[in-house]
C-alpha positions in Angstrom: 151.4 146.0 80.6 151.9 145.5 76.9 149.1 144.4 74.5 151.1 141.2 73.9 151.0 140.2 77.6 147.3 141.1 77.8 146.5 138.9 74.8 148.7 136.1 76.2 146.8 136.2 79.6 143.5 136.3 77.8 144.5 133.3 75.6 145.6 131.4 78.8 142.4 132.4 80.6 140.1 131.2 77.8 142.0 127.9 77.6 141.4 127.6 81.4 137.6 128.2 80.8 137.5 125.9 77.7 139.1 123.1 79.8 136.5 123.6 82.7 133.7 123.3 80.2 135.1 120.4 78.4 135.5 118.6 81.9 131.9 119.6 82.8 130.7 118.3 79.4 132.7 115.1 80.0 131.3 114.5 83.3 127.8 115.2 82.2 128.5 112.6 79.2 129.8 110.2 81.6 126.4 110.4 83.7 124.2 110.2 80.4 126.3 107.1 79.3 125.6 105.5 82.6 121.9 106.4 82.4 121.7 104.9 78.8 123.6 101.8 79.9 121.3 101.5 83.0 118.1 101.6 80.8 119.6 99.1 78.2 120.7 96.7 81.0 117.4 96.9 83.0 115.3 96.5 79.7 117.2 93.5 78.6 116.9 91.9 82.0 113.3 92.3 82.0 112.9 91.1 78.4 114.9 88.1 79.5 112.3 87.5 82.3 109.5 87.6 79.7 111.3 85.2 77.3 111.7 82.8 79.9 108.1 82.9 81.0 109.0 84.2 84.5 106.6 87.2 84.2 103.8 84.9 83.1 104.5 82.5 85.8 104.3 85.5 88.5 101.1 86.7 87.0 99.6 83.3 87.1 100.6 83.0 90.7 98.9 86.3 91.5 95.7 85.4 89.5 95.4 82.1 91.6 96.0 84.1 94.7 98.8 81.7 96.0 101.9 82.5 97.9 105.1 81.6 96.2 106.0 78.7 98.3 102.6 77.0 97.5 102.8 77.9 93.7 106.3 76.5 93.5 105.4 73.4 95.3 102.5 72.8 93.1 104.4 73.7 90.0 108.2 72.7 90.6 109.1 73.3 87.0 108.3 77.0 87.5 110.7 77.4 90.3 114.0 78.1 88.5 112.1 80.6 86.3 110.8 82.5 89.2 114.3 82.3 90.8 115.3 84.4 87.8 113.5 87.5 89.2 115.6 87.0 92.4 118.8 86.8 90.3 117.6 90.0 88.4 116.9 92.0 91.4 120.1 91.0 93.1 122.2 92.2 90.1 120.1 95.3 89.9 120.6 95.9 93.6 124.4 95.0 93.2 124.7 97.6 90.3 122.9 100.4 92.3 125.1 99.7 95.4 128.3 99.8 93.4 127.1 102.7 91.4 127.4 101.0 88.4 123.8 101.7 87.5 122.0 104.8 87.8 119.7 104.8 90.9 117.7 107.5 89.3 116.8 105.8 86.0 115.9 102.5 88.0 113.7 104.1 90.5 112.0 106.5 87.9 110.9 103.2 86.0 110.4 100.9 89.0 109.4 102.8 92.2 111.0 101.5 95.6 107.2 100.3 96.7 107.5 98.0 93.5 110.7 96.6 94.7 109.5 96.3 98.2 106.4 94.5 97.0 108.6 91.9 95.1 110.7 91.4 98.2 107.6 90.5 100.1 106.6 88.2 97.4 110.0 86.4 97.1 111.4 86.7 100.7 109.9 83.2 101.8 111.4 81.5 98.6 114.9 83.3 99.5 114.8 82.2 103.0 113.9 78.7 101.7 116.8 78.6 99.2 119.2 80.0 101.8 118.3 77.2 104.3 118.3 74.6 101.6 121.8 75.6 100.5 123.1 76.0 104.1 126.0 78.1 105.4 127.3 78.9 102.0 124.3 80.7 101.0 124.2 83.2 104.0 125.3 85.8 101.7 122.9 84.7 98.8 120.8 87.5 97.3 121.9 90.1 99.9 121.9 93.0 97.3 118.3 92.3 96.5 117.4 92.3 100.2 119.7 95.5 100.8 117.8 96.9 97.8 114.2 96.4 99.2 114.7 96.5 102.8 117.4 99.4 103.2 117.7 101.6 100.0 114.1 101.6 99.0 112.9 103.0 102.4 115.7 105.5 102.1 114.6 106.8 98.6 110.7 106.4 98.8 110.1 110.0 99.3 112.3 110.8 96.4 110.7 108.5 94.0 107.1 108.1 95.3 105.6 107.2 92.1 106.7 106.2 88.5 106.7 109.3 86.2 104.8 106.9 83.7 102.1 106.0 86.4 101.7 109.9 87.3 101.3 110.7 83.5 98.6 107.9 83.2 96.8 109.1 86.2 97.0 112.6 85.0 95.6 111.6 81.6 92.7 109.5 83.3 91.8 112.5 85.6 91.7 114.9 82.6 89.4 112.5 80.6 87.1 112.1 83.5 86.7 115.8 83.9 85.9 116.2 79.9 83.3 113.4 80.2 
């Protein structure tokens, strides 16, 4: 084999290696972009709940130790704001199911138990909305239901606790040891 052939083969081989690395970097960049978009989307959705007053309404309901049906009957003006939670969780569930949102990002911020707890809170309201709206609503909020009743139980062991909560617990434990 002549030196020219060896150089040509080496250049071709390096080209294949660089193409592979480029493809790998592109795939990682796509995953990173998806994670960033997921974080931006989820944050904007929860900011919206805060701006609308829905988060305050939910806190108030819990402080008053009322179930959601009693609370919305006593405060009908708050029903639509609380339904914004359901809409938000439904969109997040749809995003995870359709792989448009990063499951890893969502469940590292809000644990499966957190979504399951919100499903328990909102399920009576969802059932009531489905009944009120009739047949057309049989598919209403199915992605939230799927998220809380199917997906979360599947991934609960993978995402047992929010990293933020575990870091907070670790700091509390360390400060108690020092005291």
